C-alpha positions, 0 to 999 in steps of 0.5 A: 498465475491462474491459481493465484488469481483463483484463490484471490477471487479474481478473474482467471480469464485475464491470464489467458486473454494476456497470453493471447494478447502477448502472442499477437504482439509477438507475431505482429512484431515478427511480421513487421520485421519481415516486412521492414527487411523486405522494404530495405531489400526492395530499395536496392532492387528498385535502384538497379531495375528498369522498365516493366520490372522497375514498375512492378517493384515500385508497385510492390514498394507502395503496397509494402508501405501499406502492409508495414504501417498495418503491421506496426499498428497491430503490433502497437495495439497488441502491446498496449492490450498486453500491457493493460492486461498485465497491469490488471493482474494482482501480484503472485500470491505467496503459497504460504498465505491462507486461502479464503475470504476475510474471515479465513485468516490464521491467528499467529499469536495473541499477546497480552491479556485483555482487562477484566473491567467487571473485576475492577468494578467499572464499566469501560467508556468508549474512546468518544466518551473518554475523548470528550471527558479528556478534552481530546477528541471533537467529532461534532465540530469535525462533522460540522466543519468537514462532514461525516468521518471527520474529527479534531484532536484537541488539547492533549489529543493533539499532543498525544498524536505528536507523541505517537509520531515522535515515538515511532520515528525514534524507534524507526531511526534507531532501527536504521530507517531514514526519516521522510516527510512525503508528498500527499499529492502524487502523479498518476504513474506513482499511484498506479505503479504501487497498485492503488488504481486497481481494486483500491481505486474507489477509495482514492481521492482524485483532483482532475484539474491537477491530475494528482491523487491524494495518497491514502498511505505514504507507501505510495510516495515512498515506493515511487521515490526511486521510480525509474532508477537502478540501485546498487545491490551494495546499498540494500536494504534501503529502509525509509520511515515516512510520515504523512497525512493519508486520505481515504474515501471509505467508499462501500463502508456505509454504516460501518464505524460511524461513531468516533475516529476508527474509520475516517477520511483523513489521518496521520500515519508513520509507514516503514518502507523497504527496498531489498533483494527478492531473496531477502524479502521473506526475512525482511517481512518478518523483521517489519512485523517484529518492529510493529510488535515492539511498538505495540508492546511498548504501548502495553496494548493486548493484540493478536497477529493474523495471517491475512487470507488470500481473498482479503489481500490487496492486489500488490501483496503476496502475503500480509500480516495484520496486527489487531489491538483489543478494543474493550468496548467493542469486545473484539480485536481491530486492525491497527497495523499491517505489513505486506510483502509485495515482492517484485510487483511494485518494482516492475511497475515502477521500473526500479531495479538493482544491479548486482555483479553487472546484472540488472533485475527487479528488486523487492519492496515491503511496507509496514505501518508503524503507527496509524495515529487514530486507531492507536489512540482509541486503543490507548484510551480504552485499554488504559482508562480508569474509573474516574475517566483518567487514562494512564499513559504507557511508560514508553510514551511518557517521555514524548508527552512531556513526562506526563504519566496520567491524562486527567479529565478536563475541568468542566 
């Protein structure tokens, strides 16, 4: 755990503080038990004693009550401290994950070839300009009504979102996932249990009067769906595909991606979530990655798959793969989906266990974004644009967009 904290760039001293607090909890617990046993023995002795002996035993009983109370308080305090420190630790990292910071990822593969627009004889437009030409995106009125990093999807833009969501759900349910529409507001236990009140807390919206959080991903309500439950091993894997709005404050991103809909405060997403045995988690992680690749392949988008480095992992992820689509006008790949193996981290915090052959133990949870709508729209518009501002609809998406093969500019 010390090594894991170190490569994550997290505080290593927390591990030793936790061990110390746990030792205090154990020793004060033993002391409490010893004193309680003495109390029980004294009760019998007092009943038989007389005179000075009885007076001395009564005094000891009185002193003992004070000592028991103090030992109990010390035990509870140490337990609370140990629990607090334990919950502040990030998940134990997968040794196979690359070590380093944000730029130290390992590229696992590149799929597809970015278009050569110069060879085609025109300069590509960015998604904001295309969105205006197609009557699909309105960021100006979004900012007027809701502030920065807000937008409207209009006309075909709104239909494109619904098409992507329906296409994602169709793929997920065909693969055996149960479709879910999840709550956008959750209790603190759900948010904390999934690990989003640690390093990600600054990006979470909190409603203090309601004591509820707005979710940044349906991973949170999906993970908490079986909170405080014991699942039969024969049921596993349980796979859910959750559709929800997602809310993120985007704290710490001042000046980044201020144009368009790449980094916004609210967006819709279809998230895959899996409960499975710890032994099957690594293989399931690869399956989630393949389902994400299948979706992007169907959208005919060039992309790369990266193995995220240790210092760039969220606290709950033991390992994470990102898929980044090529964005022509930026000349680089940008993240559109990710999938994380969170091993037993979330299940322990949410008290979700599995029963197998009469034994109960924690299970593993995994998550993977099938489609995050705004960034996927950006990738589709920019990669499939034509010189006249129209956009070719990927063939797999056409049945979900009313059979439309081309999105044409709106008449002025």
